[in-house]
Structure formats: C-alpha cells, structure tokens
Residue, then its C-alpha position, 0 to 999 in steps of 0.5 A: x648591473x646595467x648591461x646594454x642600452x637600446x636608444x629609441x628614436x622617432x620615425x615618421x614612416x616605418x618603411x622609409x626608416x627600415x629601407x635607410x637603416x637596412x639598405x643604406x647602413x647595413x642594419x638587420x631588421x630584428x623586430x617589426x611591430x605595429x608602430x615600432x621597429x628594431x634594427x641591429x648591426x654588430x653589437x648596436x641595436x636601435x629602436x624606433x617608435x612611430x611619430x607621424x606628426x614629427x617635424x624633422x626640423x624640430x627633431x633632436x634625436x641623437x645617438x653616439x655610436x662607438x666604433x673600433x674602425x672609424x676610418x673604415x666605417x667612414x670610407x664605407x659610408x662614402x663608398x655607399x654614397x651615404x650623405x654625411x652631415x655638412x658639419x660632421x665630416x671625419x675629424x678629431x674634435x676638441x674633446x679628443x674623439x675622432x668622429x663623423x655624423x649623419x642624419x637619418x630621414x627623420x633628422x635623427x643625428x647619428x654620430x660615430x666615434x673612436x678614441x683618437 
C-alpha cells in the first residue's frame, strides 16, 4: 500500500536552501510555508523543516536517490561546479552500486546511485 516517500531534512536558512536546490541542483519550489520548504525534481520530492540552531557538523541527515543516468548526472554536477563530497566521487561501491555524494549547505548528505 505504500506509494511514495518524501524525506524531511533540516535547514537553517530557507533562502539558502532554496537557492542551492533550485539554482544549483535544478529542483523546483513546490511549497513554501512558514518554516517549511518543499522542492521537486523529476519524481524526487524533498521536504525541509526549519532548524535554526542546527550545527552542521552534528547533522546526520541523509537521502539516497536512485537515478537511471548516474554518469550524465555526475557530469552535469561537475559542469555546474557542484562540490562533490571529498569521499563521494563517482565509483562502484563494495555493495555493487555506482554512486556519488554531495553535501548541501546544512551538511545533509545526498547520495545518488544506480545499479552497476
């Protein structure tokens, strides 16, 4: 009966989060409320709740996003000068997934993966 999942991640500053996801990653703003933001790209929707006291060094927010074109997505991130996580360069992981990762402005980890 489950049909979708929309992860909720913390954000310190809504305008910084919106700018990063919309201008850097190409998401669309689909909902902007007091202390809450929703963005969408293709079939992926991510929600953010305001947490002004968040210490990014203590944030463990993570999302795993599947793609059907990992190489093209990775290239577009590099072409747009999106900073890739230092330990998250594109590669095949021991569990057999081809993946790469990045950190958003609040240190939420976004990992993109595809079956290799």
